[in-house]
TORVOMAR-86123 format. One record per residue (C-alpha): chain; residue number from 1; residue in three letters; x negated, y negated, z. Coordinates in nm, 4 decimals, padded with zeros to 6 digits, always signed. Each point is the difference from the previous one (the first is absolute). Layout:
REM TORVOMAR-86123
(node 'A',NUM,'ALA',(X,Y,Z));
...
//
This chain:
REM TORVOMAR-86123
(node 'A',1,'MET',(-05.4646,+03.7985,+01.5860));
(node 'A',2,'LYS',(+00.2924,+00.2171,+00.0525));
(node 'A',3,'ASN',(+00.0697,-00.1331,+00.3335));
(node 'A',4,'PHE',(-00.0385,-00.3495,-00.1458));
(node 'A',5,'GLU',(+00.2485,+00.0751,-00.2652));
(node 'A',6,'ARG',(+00.2481,+00.1607,+00.2390));
(node 'A',7,'LYS',(-00.0473,-00.3133,+00.2604));
(node 'A',8,'ASN',(+00.1058,-00.2412,-00.3187));
(node 'A',9,'VAL',(+00.2825,+00.2252,-00.1040));
(node 'A',10,'LYS',(+00.1090,-00.0281,+00.3571));
(node 'A',11,'ARG',(-00.0207,-00.3719,+00.0043));
(node 'A',12,'PHE',(+00.1462,-00.0516,-00.3409));
(node 'A',13,'SER',(+00.3016,+00.1964,+00.1140));
(node 'A',14,'TYR',(+00.0292,-00.1824,+00.3229));
(node 'A',15,'PHE',(-00.0085,-00.3179,-00.2129));
(node 'A',16,'LEU',(+00.2539,+00.1571,-00.2249));
(node 'A',17,'ILE',(+00.2245,+00.0463,+00.2962));
(node 'A',18,'LEU',(-00.0499,-00.3388,+00.1453));
(node 'A',19,'LEU',(+00.0879,-00.1547,-00.3372));
(node 'A',20,'PHE',(+00.2998,+00.2073,-00.0487));
(node 'A',21,'SER',(+00.1214,-00.0774,+00.3525));
(node 'A',22,'TYR',(-00.0713,-00.3466,-00.0453));
(node 'A',23,'SER',(+00.2167,-00.0040,-00.3333));
(node 'A',24,'ASN',(+00.2687,+00.1313,+00.1483));
(node 'A',25,'LEU',(+00.0135,-00.2280,+00.2931));
(node 'A',26,'TYR',(-00.0362,-00.3013,-00.2503));
(node 'A',27,'ALA',(+00.2982,+00.1499,-00.2203));
(node 'A',28,'GLN',(+00.2034,+00.0520,+00.3239));
(node 'A',29,'LEU',(-00.0464,-00.3442,+00.1252));
(node 'A',30,'TYR',(+00.0597,-00.1636,-00.3546));
(node 'A',31,'GLU',(+00.3503,+00.2008,-00.0212));
(node 'A',32,'GLN',(+00.0855,-00.1018,+00.3535));
(node 'A',33,'SER',(-00.0640,-00.3575,-00.0959));
(node 'A',34,'VAL',(+00.2308,+00.0305,-00.3143));
(node 'A',35,'ARG',(+00.2703,+00.1498,+00.2255));
(node 'A',36,'SER',(-00.0223,-00.2851,+00.2167));
(node 'A',37,'ILE',(+00.0239,-00.2480,-00.2753));
(node 'A',38,'VAL',(+00.2829,+00.1600,-00.1556));
(node 'A',39,'GLU',(+00.1751,+00.0137,+00.3627));
(node 'A',40,'ALA',(-00.0391,-00.3681,+00.0194));
(node 'A',41,'LEU',(+00.1377,-00.0749,-00.3320));
(node 'A',42,'ALA',(+00.3018,+00.2193,+00.0709));
(node 'A',43,'SER',(+00.0827,-00.2193,+00.3305));
(node 'A',44,'ASP',(-00.0932,-00.3184,-00.2240));
(node 'A',45,'SER',(-00.2857,-00.0727,+00.2117));
(node 'A',46,'LEU',(-00.1666,-00.1674,-00.2971));
(node 'A',47,'GLU',(-00.2651,-00.1945,+00.1992));
(node 'A',48,'LYS',(-00.0979,+00.2903,+00.1694));
(node 'A',49,'ALA',(-00.0177,+00.2029,-00.3124));
(node 'A',50,'GLU',(-00.2012,-00.2484,-00.1749));
(node 'A',51,'ARG',(-00.2490,+00.0137,+00.2816));
(node 'A',52,'MET',(-00.0253,+00.3624,+00.0044));
(node 'A',53,'ILE',(-00.0297,+00.0183,-00.3949));
(node 'A',54,'GLU',(-00.2786,-00.2752,-00.0177));
(node 'A',55,'GLN',(-00.1881,+00.1953,+00.2947));
(node 'A',56,'THR',(+00.0269,+00.3492,-00.1901));
(node 'A',57,'ILE',(-00.0912,-00.1334,-00.3119));
(node 'A',58,'ARG',(-00.3164,-00.1567,+00.1844));
(node 'A',59,'LEU',(-00.0738,+00.3257,+00.1665));
(node 'A',60,'TYR',(+00.0587,+00.2187,-00.2779));
(node 'A',61,'PRO',(-00.1082,-00.1657,-00.3282));
(node 'A',62,'MET',(-00.0499,+00.2784,-00.2066));
(node 'A',63,'ARG',(+00.3321,+00.1688,+00.0201));
(node 'A',64,'LYS',(+00.1405,+00.0171,-00.3667));
(node 'A',65,'SER',(+00.3577,+00.0180,+00.1996));
(node 'A',66,'ASN',(-00.0568,-00.3408,+00.1278));
(node 'A',67,'ALA',(+00.1903,-00.0959,-00.3187));
(node 'A',68,'ILE',(+00.3156,+00.0699,+00.1720));
(node 'A',69,'LEU',(-00.1191,-00.2074,+00.2980));
(node 'A',70,'HIS',(-00.0510,-00.3187,-00.2327));
(node 'A',71,'GLN',(+00.3312,+00.0648,-00.1519));
(node 'A',72,'TYR',(+00.1662,-00.0046,+00.3612));
(node 'A',73,'LEU',(-00.2376,-00.3387,+00.0825));
(node 'A',74,'GLY',(+00.0797,-00.1307,-00.3413));
(node 'A',75,'GLY',(+00.3974,+00.0375,+00.0631));
(node 'A',76,'ILE',(-00.0393,-00.1723,+00.3483));
(node 'A',77,'TYR',(-00.1805,-00.2890,-00.1535));
(node 'A',78,'GLN',(+00.2797,-00.0364,-00.2947));
(node 'A',79,'SER',(+00.2785,+00.0057,+00.2816));
(node 'A',80,'ARG',(-00.1765,-00.2994,+00.1479));
(node 'A',81,'GLY',(-00.0430,-00.1763,-00.3030));
(node 'A',82,'GLU',(-00.3661,+00.0377,+00.0172));
(node 'A',83,'ASN',(-00.0337,+00.0695,-00.3710));
(node 'A',84,'GLU',(-00.3665,-00.0368,-00.0946));
(node 'A',85,'LYS',(-00.0637,+00.2251,+00.2978));
(node 'A',86,'ALA',(+00.2478,+00.2567,-00.1257));
(node 'A',87,'LEU',(-00.1583,+00.0211,-00.3406));
(node 'A',88,'GLU',(-00.3372,+00.0522,+00.1289));
(node 'A',89,'ALA',(+00.1137,+00.2725,+00.2235));
(node 'A',90,'TYR',(+00.1812,+00.1524,-00.2985));
(node 'A',91,'ASN',(-00.3013,-00.0464,-00.2093));
(node 'A',92,'LYS',(-00.2055,+00.1868,+00.2247));
(node 'A',93,'GLY',(+00.2479,+00.2626,+00.0348));
(node 'A',94,'ILE',(-00.0058,+00.0608,-00.3453));
(node 'A',95,'GLY',(-00.3730,-00.0046,-00.0387));
(node 'A',96,'LEU',(-00.0001,+00.3259,+00.2279));
(node 'A',97,'SER',(+00.2856,+00.1455,-00.1830));
(node 'A',98,'PRO',(+00.0527,-00.1426,-00.3347));
(node 'A',99,'THR',(+00.2920,+00.2395,-00.0875));
(node 'A',100,'SER',(+00.2218,-00.0328,+00.2978));
(node 'A',101,'LEU',(+00.3127,-00.1051,-00.1274));
(node 'A',102,'ASP',(+00.1351,-00.1357,+00.3270));
(node 'A',103,'LEU',(-00.2971,-00.2624,+00.0101));
(node 'A',104,'LEU',(+00.0670,-00.0840,-00.3729));
(node 'A',105,'LEU',(+00.3638,-00.0262,+00.0856));
(node 'A',106,'ALA',(-00.0681,-00.2401,+00.3123));
(node 'A',107,'ARG',(-00.2535,-00.2003,-00.2004));
(node 'A',108,'ALA',(+00.2566,-00.0304,-00.3134));
(node 'A',109,'SER',(+00.2655,-00.1257,+00.2772));
(node 'A',110,'LEU',(-00.2485,-00.2612,+00.1438));
(node 'A',111,'TYR',(-00.1135,-00.1299,-00.3676));
(node 'A',112,'LEU',(+00.3828,-00.0615,-00.0827));
(node 'A',113,'GLN',(+00.0594,-00.1808,+00.3467));
(node 'A',114,'LEU',(-00.2832,-00.2016,-00.1456));
(node 'A',115,'ASN',(+00.1442,-00.0439,-00.3138));
(node 'A',116,'ASN',(-00.3029,+00.1640,-00.1813));
(node 'A',117,'GLN',(+00.2292,+00.2085,-00.2287));
(node 'A',118,'ASP',(-00.2911,+00.1298,-00.2485));
(node 'A',119,'ARG',(-00.2004,+00.1591,+00.3120));
(node 'A',120,'ALA',(+00.3228,+00.1372,+00.1127));
(node 'A',121,'LEU',(+00.0707,+00.1479,-00.3278));
(node 'A',122,'SER',(-00.3446,+00.1493,-00.0081));
(node 'A',123,'ASP',(+00.0771,+00.1792,+00.3002));
(node 'A',124,'TYR',(+00.3212,+00.1160,-00.0618));
(node 'A',125,'ASN',(-00.1235,+00.1460,-00.3470));
(node 'A',126,'LYS',(-00.2783,+00.1929,+00.2142));
(node 'A',127,'VAL',(+00.2813,+00.1483,+00.1983));
(node 'A',128,'LEU',(+00.2225,+00.0766,-00.2902));
(node 'A',129,'GLU',(-00.2980,+00.1717,-00.1983));
(node 'A',130,'ALA',(-00.0498,+00.2370,+00.3286));
(node 'A',131,'GLN',(+00.3782,+00.0396,+00.0782));
(node 'A',132,'PRO',(+00.2187,-00.1041,-00.3058));
(node 'A',133,'ASP',(+00.3081,+00.0447,+00.2261));
(node 'A',134,'ASN',(-00.0974,-00.2550,+00.2695));
(node 'A',135,'GLU',(+00.3311,-00.1638,+00.0776));
(node 'A',136,'GLU',(-00.1955,-00.2974,+00.1726));
(node 'A',137,'ALA',(-00.2334,-00.0415,-00.2878));
(node 'A',138,'LEU',(+00.2713,+00.0028,-00.2585));
(node 'A',139,'PHE',(+00.2262,-00.2469,+00.1606));
(node 'A',140,'TYR',(-00.2400,-00.2766,+00.0608));
(node 'A',141,'ARG',(-00.1739,+00.0748,-00.3451));
(node 'A',142,'ALA',(+00.3367,-00.0499,-00.1400));
(node 'A',143,'PHE',(+00.0693,-00.3274,+00.1850));
(node 'A',144,'ILE',(-00.3646,-00.1097,-00.1227));
(node 'A',145,'HIS',(+00.0831,+00.0565,-00.3618));
(node 'A',146,'SER',(+00.3433,-00.1637,+00.0248));
(node 'A',147,'GLN',(-00.1823,-00.3164,+00.1479));
(node 'A',148,'ASN',(-00.2164,-00.0067,-00.2770));
(node 'A',149,'ARG',(+00.2706,+00.0467,-00.2613));
(node 'A',150,'ARG',(-00.1263,+00.3358,-00.0815));
(node 'A',151,'TYR',(+00.3704,+00.1377,-00.0326));
(node 'A',152,'LYS',(-00.0570,+00.3070,-00.2049));
(node 'A',153,'GLU',(-00.2515,+00.1344,+00.2807));
(node 'A',154,'ALA',(+00.2016,-00.1179,+00.2867));
(node 'A',155,'ARG',(+00.2893,+00.1989,-00.1398));
(node 'A',156,'ALA',(-00.2158,+00.3110,-00.0387));
(node 'A',157,'ASP',(-00.0848,-00.0055,+00.3490));
(node 'A',158,'TYR',(+00.3373,-00.0930,+00.1479));
(node 'A',159,'LYS',(+00.1578,+00.2966,-00.1977));
(node 'A',160,'HIS',(-00.2865,+00.2466,+00.0999));
(node 'A',161,'LEU',(+00.0597,-00.0802,+00.3662));
(node 'A',162,'LEU',(+00.3706,+00.0302,-00.0535));
(node 'A',163,'GLU',(-00.0221,+00.3345,-00.1449));
(node 'A',164,'LEU',(-00.2167,+00.0954,+00.3044));
(node 'A',165,'ASN',(+00.2251,-00.1655,+00.2401));
(node 'A',166,'PRO',(+00.3408,-00.0922,-00.1436));
(node 'A',167,'MET',(+00.1043,-00.1723,+00.3238));
(node 'A',168,'HIS',(-00.3039,-00.2257,+00.0200));
(node 'A',169,'GLU',(+00.1962,-00.3178,+00.0829));
(node 'A',170,'ASP',(-00.2700,-00.2655,-00.0888));
(node 'A',171,'ALA',(-00.0981,+00.1592,-00.2998));
(node 'A',172,'ARG',(+00.3641,-00.0225,-00.1228));
(node 'A',173,'LEU',(+00.0133,-00.3844,+00.0953));
(node 'A',174,'GLY',(-00.3408,-00.0448,-00.1428));
(node 'A',175,'LEU',(+00.0980,+00.1507,-00.3385));
(node 'A',176,'ALA',(+00.3218,-00.1894,+00.0246));
(node 'A',177,'VAL',(-00.1990,-00.3513,+00.0540));
(node 'A',178,'LEU',(-00.2081,+00.1363,-00.2961));
(node 'A',179,'SER',(+00.2727,+00.0550,-00.2448));
(node 'A',180,'SER',(+00.1352,-00.3593,+00.0774));
(node 'A',181,'LYS',(-00.3636,-00.1636,-00.0656));
(node 'A',182,'ASP',(-00.0091,+00.2334,-00.3112));
(node 'A',183,'GLY',(+00.2852,-00.1413,-00.1582));
(node 'A',184,'ARG',(+00.2576,+00.2966,+00.0855));
(node 'A',185,'PRO',(+00.2601,-00.1818,+00.2405));
(node 'A',186,'ARG',(+00.2622,+00.2567,-00.0255));
(node 'A',187,'GLU',(-00.2132,+00.2909,+00.0689));
(node 'A',188,'ALA',(-00.1286,-00.2395,+00.2784));
(node 'A',189,'LEU',(+00.3654,-00.0413,+00.1349));
(node 'A',190,'GLU',(+00.0969,+00.3507,-00.0139));
(node 'A',191,'LEU',(-00.2991,+00.1031,+00.1975));
(node 'A',192,'LEU',(+00.0682,-00.2472,+00.2684));
(node 'A',193,'ASP',(+00.3539,+00.0932,+00.0197));
(node 'A',194,'ALA',(-00.1099,+00.3808,+00.0477));
(node 'A',195,'LEU',(-00.2151,-00.1258,+00.2821));
(node 'A',196,'ILE',(+00.2565,-00.1911,+00.1985));
(node 'A',197,'GLN',(+00.2419,+00.2966,-00.0661));
(node 'A',198,'PHE',(-00.2696,+00.2468,+00.1903));
(node 'A',199,'TYR',(-00.1538,-00.2690,+00.2537));
(node 'A',200,'PRO',(+00.3134,-00.2478,+00.0853));
(node 'A',201,'ASN',(-00.1767,-00.1142,+00.2685));
(node 'A',202,'HIS',(-00.3267,-00.0975,-00.1481));
(node 'A',203,'ALA',(-00.0186,-00.3746,-00.0354));
(node 'A',204,'LYS',(-00.2871,-00.0214,-00.2467));
(node 'A',205,'HIS',(+00.2256,+00.1520,-00.2696));
(node 'A',206,'TYR',(+00.2645,-00.2597,+00.0038));
(node 'A',207,'LEU',(-00.2599,-00.2497,+00.0089));
(node 'A',208,'ALA',(-00.1839,+00.1497,-00.3148));
(node 'A',209,'ARG',(+00.3568,+00.0343,-00.1768));
(node 'A',210,'SER',(+00.0863,-00.3649,+00.0946));
(node 'A',211,'GLY',(-00.3389,-00.1182,-00.1633));
(node 'A',212,'LEU',(+00.1053,+00.1662,-00.3159));
(node 'A',213,'TYR',(+00.3983,-00.1669,+00.0360));
(node 'A',214,'VAL',(-00.2032,-00.3434,+00.0070));
(node 'A',215,'GLU',(-00.2073,+00.0960,-00.3042));
(node 'A',216,'ARG',(+00.3356,+00.0915,-00.1822));
(node 'A',217,'LYS',(+00.1754,-00.3265,+00.1252));
(node 'A',218,'GLU',(+00.2605,+00.2060,+00.1764));
(node 'A',219,'TYR',(-00.0305,-00.2308,+00.3437));
(node 'A',220,'GLU',(+00.2956,+00.1204,+00.1730));
(node 'A',221,'LYS',(-00.1187,+00.3789,-00.0180));
(node 'A',222,'ALA',(-00.3304,-00.1194,+00.1204));
(node 'A',223,'LYS',(+00.1476,-00.1928,+00.2993));
(node 'A',224,'LYS',(+00.1963,+00.2919,+00.1274));
(node 'A',225,'ASP',(-00.2838,+00.2479,-00.0170));
(node 'A',226,'ILE',(-00.2395,-00.2778,+00.1875));
(node 'A',227,'SER',(+00.3141,-00.0249,+00.2549));
(node 'A',228,'ILE',(-00.0172,+00.3776,+00.0445));
(node 'A',229,'ALA',(-00.3738,-00.0007,+00.0598));
(node 'A',230,'PHE',(+00.0094,-00.2714,+00.2521));
(node 'A',231,'GLU',(+00.2442,+00.2325,+00.1825));
(node 'A',232,'LEU',(-00.2363,+00.2554,+00.0112));
(node 'A',233,'GLU',(-00.2934,-00.1508,+00.0813));
(node 'A',234,'PRO',(+00.0487,-00.3862,+00.1288));
(node 'A',235,'ASP',(-00.3556,-00.0502,+00.0963));
(node 'A',236,'ASN',(-00.1607,+00.1149,-00.3515));
(node 'A',237,'PRO',(-00.1964,-00.2661,-00.1761));
(node 'A',238,'GLU',(+00.0736,+00.1695,-00.3462));
(node 'A',239,'CYS',(+00.3617,-00.0832,+00.0594));
(node 'A',240,'TYR',(-00.0775,-00.3726,+00.0334));
(node 'A',241,'LEU',(-00.2268,+00.0094,-00.2902));
(node 'A',242,'THR',(+00.2527,+00.1725,-00.2248));
(node 'A',243,'ARG',(+00.2799,-00.2542,+00.1167));
(node 'A',244,'ALA',(-00.2624,-00.2947,-00.0812));
(node 'A',245,'SER',(-00.0422,+00.1448,-00.3639));
(node 'A',246,'LEU',(+00.3955,+00.0141,-00.0376));
(node 'A',247,'TYR',(+00.0033,-00.3701,+00.1533));
(node 'A',248,'LEU',(-00.2748,-00.1038,-00.2508));
(node 'A',249,'ALA',(+00.1905,+00.1497,-00.2841));
(node 'A',250,'THR',(+00.3391,-00.1552,+00.1049));
(node 'A',251,'LYS',(-00.2085,-00.3651,+00.0275));
(node 'A',252,'LYS',(+00.0374,-00.0169,+00.3955));
(node 'A',253,'ARG',(-00.3677,-00.0830,+00.0500));
(node 'A',254,'LYS',(+00.0416,-00.1140,+00.3569));
(node 'A',255,'LEU',(+00.1805,+00.3044,+00.1294));
(node 'A',256,'ALA',(-00.3075,+00.1942,-00.1799));
(node 'A',257,'GLN',(-00.2505,-00.1812,+00.1521));
(node 'A',258,'GLN',(+00.1593,+00.0581,+00.3403));
(node 'A',259,'ASP',(+00.0205,+00.3571,-00.0499));
(node 'A',260,'CYS',(-00.4026,+00.0007,-00.1164));
(node 'A',261,'ARG',(-00.0475,-00.1568,+00.3503));
(node 'A',262,'THR',(+00.1912,+00.2821,+00.1800));
(node 'A',263,'ALA',(-00.1579,+00.2609,-00.2038));
(node 'A',264,'ILE',(-00.3435,-00.1337,+00.1292));
(node 'A',265,'SER',(+00.0748,-00.0005,+00.3471));
(node 'A',266,'LEU',(+00.1221,+00.3529,-00.0324));
(node 'A',267,'GLY',(-00.3441,+00.1146,-00.1484));
(node 'A',268,'ALA',(+00.0264,-00.0488,-00.3791));
(node 'A',269,'SER',(-00.3386,-00.0417,-00.1770));
(node 'A',270,'PRO',(-00.0758,-00.3264,-00.1642));
(node 'A',271,'GLU',(-00.0441,+00.1714,-00.3244));
(node 'A',272,'GLN',(+00.3714,+00.1065,+00.0184));
(node 'A',273,'VAL',(+00.1200,-00.3589,+00.1020));
(node 'A',274,'GLY',(-00.2314,-00.1682,-00.2627));
(node 'A',275,'THR',(+00.1477,+00.2030,-00.2752));
(node 'A',276,'ILE',(+00.3476,-00.1406,+00.0501));
(node 'A',277,'LEU',(-00.1081,-00.3573,+00.1327));
(node 'A',278,'GLY',(-00.2113,+00.0027,-00.3341));
(node 'A',279,'ALA',(+00.3075,+00.0362,-00.2065));
(node 'A',280,'MET',(+00.1505,-00.2877,+00.1628));
(node 'A',281,'LYS',(-00.2311,-00.2458,-00.1675));
//
């Protein structure tokens, strides 16, 4: 009986050694695959990285760390405009790691791109519950609130963000746009003046201020800002769209239509152009 027990112990010990060795090898092969994927991504070999990620997930389906691979895969799909596949990849990653802030931020960004603001807001809220000072989530949540006329909430997020990072350029611009929407044109103008002082070579600030001047019917000032923006970024479709708005406000419909066509040729979205063309009717 004792001999039998000793034999069983030896066999079990041998089995454990084999299992441990296999587990180590399994882990090493997985880690090697992940390193190769990161190298492919770093060298912009996206097709190669995509094949390697899919193969790694297929070979090692039970690894919780596959969440990051699903994130990489989603990013590749999103860069190619394959948004449904990107969303599926992000969902799978979040299924493996529901508290991953990087995955939640990636999915929220895609939802925004798909104009699904409610779901984007839900993901940004989850990020901020876990990390109240996350700058990306604060900025985009403020943007969503501003778009939906929740000005008090948007202002709170922008101010929180600027307390964390006083030189956050886009937050300052967002707050200026919000102030304009919220019936505070003087505050908006002061914010834009300060931005232009800090960043005199950034066309977007001149375009924002010109839009405010158009609303105030200060057309010569608007025209001057648009001219500066064109000098800085002559191929920026926003320059043409902003000038089209000025032309429309000054009853130069044909010139406005011409600028809208140019903006489309430079990559402006149909929604942006549609807003201006709709105002012509």
